[in-house]
C-alpha positions, 0 to 999 in steps of 0.5 A, a space after each residue: 469777664 469782670 463787672 461792677 456790682 451793686 455793693 461797690 466792688 468788682 465781680 468775676 463774671 467768668 472762670 478766668 483765673 487771671 481775672 480772679 486775681 485781678 478781682 481779688 486785688 481790686 476788691 482788697 484795695 477798694 475795701 481799704 479805701 472804704 474803711 479809711 473813709 468810714 473811719 475818717 468820717 466816724 461812720 465805721 459801722 455804716 460800711 454798707 452805705 459807703 459801699 452803695 455810694 461808691 457802687 453808684 459812682 462806679 456805675 456812672 463812670 462805667 463806659 459803654 459796654 461795661 457790665 454793671 449790676 443794678 440795685 435789684 441784682 440783675 446784670 446789664 451792659 451799659 
């Protein structure tokens, strides 16, 4: 129902309303973390870089069977 996209956020892959709430809340939390890191490192204008780095980290941490989005936008099962 939910996958790790290539921008450092989770993405809803179904139409489940409960999953939609989880995605929204998780992405809100991730954005706060990313913004805090950017501000602490004086690179607030480079959020896209931080998001991509965290996307890579999340893809590496994903367990077998998790959905992840590749850099070219395709979805795959790890």
